[in-house]
C-alpha positions in Angstrom: 60.2 -63.6 235.4 57.4 -63.9 232.9 58.7 -67.2 231.5 59.0 -68.9 234.8 56.4 -71.5 236.0 54.2 -69.7 238.6 54.0 -71.0 242.2 50.3 -72.1 242.7 51.0 -74.2 245.7 48.5 -72.2 247.9 45.7 -72.1 245.3 42.5 -74.2 245.4 41.3 -72.9 242.0 43.1 -71.4 239.1 41.1 -69.0 236.8 43.2 -68.0 233.8 41.9 -64.8 232.1 45.2 -63.3 230.9 45.8 -63.0 227.2 47.5 -61.0 224.5 44.6 -59.4 222.6 44.8 -57.7 219.2 44.9 -58.2 215.5 48.6 -58.2 214.5 49.9 -58.7 211.0 50.8 -62.3 210.1 54.5 -63.0 210.6 55.0 -59.9 212.8 56.8 -59.7 216.1 53.5 -58.8 217.6 52.1 -62.2 216.4 55.1 -64.0 217.9 54.6 -62.2 221.2 50.9 -63.1 221.2 51.8 -66.8 220.7 54.3 -66.6 223.6 51.6 -65.3 225.9 48.6 -67.2 224.8 50.2 -70.6 224.1 53.5 -70.5 226.1 51.9 -68.9 229.1 49.2 -71.6 229.1 51.7 -74.4 228.9 53.5 -72.9 232.0 50.2 -72.4 233.8 49.0 -76.0 233.2 52.4 -77.3 234.4 52.1 -75.3 237.6 48.4 -76.2 238.2 49.5 -79.7 239.2 46.0 -81.2 239.0 44.2 -78.3 240.7 40.9 -77.2 239.0 41.6 -74.8 236.1 39.0 -72.5 234.5 40.6 -71.2 231.2 38.9 -68.3 229.5 39.0 -68.8 225.7 37.1 -67.0 223.0 34.4 -67.7 220.3 37.1 -66.6 217.9 38.4 -70.1 217.9 35.4 -71.3 215.9 35.7 -71.9 212.2 34.6 -68.8 210.2 32.1 -68.9 207.3 28.4 -69.9 207.2 26.7 -72.0 209.8 27.4 -69.8 212.8 23.8 -68.6 213.4 23.6 -71.2 216.2 26.9 -72.5 217.4 27.3 -75.3 219.8 30.6 -76.3 221.4 30.9 -79.0 218.7 31.4 -76.4 215.9 34.8 -77.0 214.3 37.7 -75.2 215.8 40.0 -74.4 212.8 40.6 -71.9 210.1 40.8 -68.9 212.4 41.2 -65.5 210.6 43.9 -64.0 212.8 46.7 -64.7 215.3 44.4 -64.1 218.2 42.0 -66.8 217.1 44.8 -69.2 216.3 46.7 -68.7 219.5 43.6 -68.9 221.6 42.7 -72.2 219.9 46.2 -73.6 220.6 46.1 -72.4 224.2 42.7 -73.9 224.9 43.8 -77.2 223.3 46.6 -77.4 225.9 44.1 -76.5 228.7 41.5 -79.1 227.5 44.2 -81.8 227.3 45.1 -80.9 231.0 41.5 -81.4 232.1 40.5 -77.7 232.4 37.0 -76.1 232.0 37.3 -73.8 229.0 34.9 -70.9 228.6 34.2 -69.4 225.2 32.6 -66.0 225.4 32.1 -63.7 222.5 32.7 -59.9 222.4 33.0 -59.2 226.2 31.8 -55.8 227.2 31.2 -53.9 230.4 33.1 -51.9 233.1 36.8 -51.5 232.4 36.5 -52.8 228.8 39.8 -51.8 227.1 39.0 -53.2 223.7 35.5 -53.7 222.3 33.6 -50.5 223.0 36.7 -48.2 222.8 37.5 -49.5 219.4 33.9 -49.1 218.3 33.8 -45.5 219.5 37.1 -44.6 217.9 35.7 -45.5 214.5 33.1 -42.8 214.5 34.1 -40.2 212.0 32.3 -36.8 211.6 29.1 -38.2 213.1 29.1 -41.4 211.0 29.9 -45.0 211.8 30.4 -47.3 208.8 29.5 -51.0 209.3 30.0 -53.8 206.8 26.8 -55.2 205.3 23.3 -55.2 206.6 22.5 -55.8 210.3 23.0 -59.3 211.7 22.2 -61.2 214.9 25.2 -61.4 217.3 26.0 -62.9 220.7 27.7 -60.5 223.1 28.9 -61.4 226.6 28.5 -59.0 229.6 31.6 -59.2 231.8 29.4 -59.8 234.8 28.0 -62.9 233.1 31.5 -64.2 232.3 32.7 -63.5 235.8 29.8 -65.5 237.2 30.7 -68.4 234.9 34.4 -68.2 236.0 33.4 -68.5 239.7 30.9 -71.3 239.2 32.7 -73.4 236.5 35.2 -75.1 238.8 32.8 -77.9 239.5 31.7 -78.4 235.9 32.8 -81.5 233.9 36.0 -80.7 232.0 35.4 -79.4 228.5 34.4 -76.4 226.5 31.4 -74.2 227.3 29.9 -71.2 225.4 29.2 -68.2 227.5 27.0 -65.3 226.3 24.1 -63.1 227.3 20.8 -64.9 227.4 19.6 -63.5 224.0 21.4 -62.4 220.8 21.2 -58.8 219.7 20.5 -57.0 216.5 23.9 -55.6 215.6 22.8 -52.1 214.6 20.4 -51.7 217.5 23.2 -52.8 219.9 25.6 -50.3 218.4 23.1 -47.5 218.6 22.5 -48.4 222.3 26.3 -48.2 223.0 26.6 -44.9 221.2 23.7 -43.4 223.1 25.2 -44.7 226.4 28.4 -42.8 225.7 26.7 -39.7 224.5 28.0 -40.1 221.0 25.7 -38.8 218.3 26.4 -40.8 215.1 24.5 -42.2 212.1 25.2 -45.8 211.0 26.0 -46.3 207.3 26.4 -49.6 205.6 29.1 -50.6 203.1 29.0 -53.7 201.0 30.8 -56.6 202.6 33.1 -57.3 199.5 34.1 -53.6 199.6 34.9 -53.8 203.3 37.0 -56.9 202.8 38.9 -55.2 200.0 39.6 -52.2 202.2 40.8 -54.6 205.0 43.2 -56.4 202.6 44.6 -53.0 201.4 45.0 -51.9 205.0 47.1 -54.9 205.9 49.4 -54.2 203.0 49.8 -50.6 204.0 50.5 -51.5 207.6 53.4 -53.9 206.8 56.1 -51.3 206.6 55.0 -49.9 210.1 56.3 -52.3 212.8 54.1 -52.5 215.8 51.1 -50.9 214.0 47.9 -52.8 213.5 45.9 -52.2 210.3 42.9 -49.9 210.7 40.7 -52.6 209.4 41.3 -56.4 209.1 39.4 -59.4 207.6 38.8 -60.6 211.1 37.2 -57.3 212.1 34.9 -57.4 209.0 33.9 -61.0 209.8 33.1 -60.1 213.4 30.7 -57.4 212.3 29.3 -58.8 209.1 28.5 -62.4 210.0 25.7 -63.6 212.2 27.3 -65.4 215.2 25.0 -66.7 217.9 26.3 -69.0 220.7 24.2 -71.8 222.1 24.8 -71.6 225.9 22.6 -74.5 226.9 25.6 -76.6 228.0 26.6 -74.0 230.6 22.9 -73.6 231.6 22.7 -77.3 232.2 25.3 -76.9 234.9 23.2 -74.3 236.7 24.7 -71.2 235.2 22.4 -68.3 234.3 23.3 -65.1 232.6 21.7 -62.3 234.6 23.0 -59.2 232.7 21.9 -57.7 229.4 23.2 -54.9 227.2 20.4 -52.8 228.5 21.9 -52.9 232.0 25.2 -51.7 230.5 23.4 -48.8 228.8 21.7 -47.9 232.0 24.9 -47.7 234.0 27.7 -47.0 231.5 27.8 -43.3 232.3 29.1 -44.2 235.7 31.2 -47.3 235.0 32.2 -47.7 231.4 35.8 -47.2 230.3 36.5 -44.0 228.3 37.0 -44.4 224.6 40.6 -44.9 223.4 42.3 -42.2 221.5 
């Protein structure tokens, strides 16, 4: 059963990548289910690990929003998250850290089999136009290959938190255009003022409340993810010998053969 403590007696290393992902309404059953997976599941996993090395995949969504994220180290405050995903990942990683795990904090994982990031982006193209909040900003992204390499090498790292991202940040609009081209989507990028995008997000949350199980079409978290410059300092992971060998250009070169199809 999902709520039983797993049997890890034959494992030498535990890598925990499972999570409930999404942007559910506050107070919804979806939020409660997310907490059960991301926090309750972590508690059971750490109990089962029994001192075995644990690598726990977290998220840069745990970091406090607002200004000061143009160069984030692992000492950036973990608080004030904008949605249930960020809050439950923060609570889950706190359990993992207290149990001596290595915690990895990637941002915006993309690549083969991606069920979330790129499909959501492509689904928001309407009549050849993609609307983004505010002017372009610099963002860290994480190729799934870079995250995988970190998962497999981090077992020997000192316990604690480590940022994981591609070796260079990207210009948001250029990155989006690259992804659109890679998927053969012809679309123009248009910008809307950030205050207007936030107002739309708040209205969308209100409209979604009578619809159980439905996520709003736009949320404050989504606006923040696209409108604010967020660049991760990965020097702590590099100091352990990890190197990020993949770039967004590699995804663009091969996505026609390997990328997941857009949702919807």
